[in-house]
N, C-alpha and C positions, 0 to 999 in steps of 0.2 A: 452314866448312859451314853447309847451307843450312832456313830454320824457316820452315813451312808452317802459319797461323796458319789454320783455317777457324770465322770465327764471323760470325756476324751485324752483331754491331761491333765491324769493325776500330780506331776512332777511338778505343775503353777500351785499345789496346794502344800502336797506333802512337808516342805520345807516349815511352813506357820508354825507346825507343831513340834521341831527338834530346835524349841528355846524356851525359855522363859513360860508364866504360867500356865498355858495349853499343857505344854510339853512335862512339869510337873506332876497335871491337872492326870493330864495322861499316864503318866508312872503311875502314879498312886490311885491307876483303873477308879478317877471318878469318870471318866470320858473313855471311850472306844475308839477309836477313826479306823476306817473304812474303806476301798475305794472303787468303782466299779465301771470297766471301760467299758463304750459301747461295740467298739473296734471290734470287739470277744464274744460280740453272738452278731456280727455283720457273719453273710454268708457270700458277700463280696466275694468275690477270689479276691479283689486287694484292698480288700475291709475298708472298702468307703461308708462313708455313716450321711452323706450328702445327696440329695437331687434338688433340679430343678422344679421352681415355682407352677404350679398348675395358674394356668391362666393370665404367667408372663410376670415379669419383675427380675428389680437386679437384684443379684444374686443368687446364695443356694439355703437350702432349708433341710435341715434334718429329718432323714427318713423318717419317719415310722418304726418301721419292723427294729431295729436293731435294741433302738429304746424302751420297746412293746417288751423283747424277749429282758433286759437284763430287768426290767421293774420287776415283771413277771419273778425271773430267778430271788430276785431279794424281794421278795412277797411269801415267797414260800420258801426262804427260808428263816421267814421273822412270821411272829403273830400280832406284833405291835406296830408294823410297820407306820409310818406318819410321813407320807410323801406331801412336799414343799417346790413346786415349780418356780425357776431364778426368771422373769422376766419384766421387762419395762410395763408391760402390759398391768402386771397386777396390780392390787392393793397394798398399802405402802405401810412397809414390815416401821412397829413401833414397840416401844419399849414394852408396853402389856403382852404384843404377841411374845415376847421372848422370857419371859417371866411366865407365859401360860407354856408355852411349847415345852421351857424347865420339864414339865412333869412327867412326858413324855419316856416310854421307855427309847424308840428306835426309829429318828430322823431321817432321810431319805434326800437329800438334796440335789435338785436333778436343774444339772446350770447349760440354758441355752449355748447356742454358739453359731456361726455364722448368721442370718436371716430371720433364726428361731426355731422352735417346733410349730409341728404338724400341727396347727390345734386340736386336731383328736384326739390325741395324749396327751392333752390339756381335760378333755372332755372324760374320758374316760379311766385318768391315774392320780392326779388330781386331787390329794387332800384339803390344800393349798395354794396359791398363786401369787409370789410376794414381790414385788420392787424395791427398791435404797432409794430410787429418788427420781426425781425428771430429768433423766437421762443417758444417756444408752452406752454404754462397754464394746465390746469386743469380743465380750465372752462374760459367761457367768459364775467363773469362778469366783470370783474377788466378795463379788453379793451370795453366794453362797459358804464365803470364809466368815461377811461379817457377820449374817447369821448364827453363824456355828457360832462365832464369837457371840456374843451377845446375848444365846440361850445357854453356854455353858458359863459364863461367868455366875447367875444364875441359880449356878446345883448346887447347892450345900457341899464346901469342903473344897470348892475351885478356887477361891477368893483366900486371900491366908486372913484375911482380916477382914469378913460378911459383915462386920458392923458400916465398914468403906460403901456399901452400897443406900446406905439410908440417906444419902448428900449426892449423891452424882445428879448430873443434870435427868431431867424426867423422872424422877423416884417422884415430885412433887407435883408433876407437871408444868413445871419450869427450869429453864435455866438454870448449872449451880452458879453459888455464888463466887465474884472471885477468892483467888486462895494465893497467899503467900508464905515464902520460906526465906532462911535468915540467908545473905543479910540484912540487918533492919532497915541503911540504903544502900538502893544499889543503883550505880547514875544516875546520884540526886533524885533522884522517885524511892521516897517513903513508905512502912505498913503503912496499913491506916493504924493511928494510935490506937482506939477503940482493940485494935487486936490482942495489943503487947498490955494491957493492965489488967488480964487475967477474972474479969466477970463476963462467966461463960452466955449466965440468963442474956446480957447486955449485947455481951460476942450474938448468938442465938439470933437475937430479932433483930440488928444490924447483918446481918447475913439473908437475912428472909429480903429484904427491904432492899437491897444490892442484888439478891438474884430475880425481884419482881423488875429489880427497874432496868438490869441485864437484859430479861428476858421482854419484856415491852419494846427496845430498840432494836434488839438483834431476829427476836422475832413475833413480832408484833400478832400472829395468828393466836400464834400459845395461848399469848399477853390476854388476848381478846377472848377465847375460853375462858379462861381464869376467873374473867369479871365479870363474863355470864350467870357460870355456877355460882361465885359470889356473891 
């Protein structure tokens, strides 16, 4: 799969793919990473990409023309481009979205800056619009990276052990159960004794119960949705 990041600050993103799992995925050609800078598509002599908002308001807004040219360029060079805008006003990005989008061939991630996008860009070009939470950041590069990371790990061959996906948080609609490693006793805190006995059936049942308890405490919204389904 190919990811293209549309951002005026590609250097904020590049380093993330220089180490660890996604670096190996890139090296093994499981994912391809590309960048488009809207400044390269600006006709302004100073390469400006922002302008004051019509109707007033604090701050500047991304101008539609440079981003439009950049998106058109991406579309002209990819027949299977799926364009995603990252903005706080979008739909909340979830694990099921990552799974679904991992089947795409080429995703363009458009990062917001300043006070966001001219709404007409979204109306014309967006296939989907996502938010990563109910908060505002200084730019859309982090949300774009988060979306890319979540999608990439769903691609076959990206994770060293694909079975590790099965017990992750949100895979079953709930949070992951508590996990432990050696030593058995740390700072006078013991590993749950049932984990040490080797009865995998009992351990699985216990993990399910603890996962539900954890979800009820930390994410009652998820817990209540599970209860409704049951």
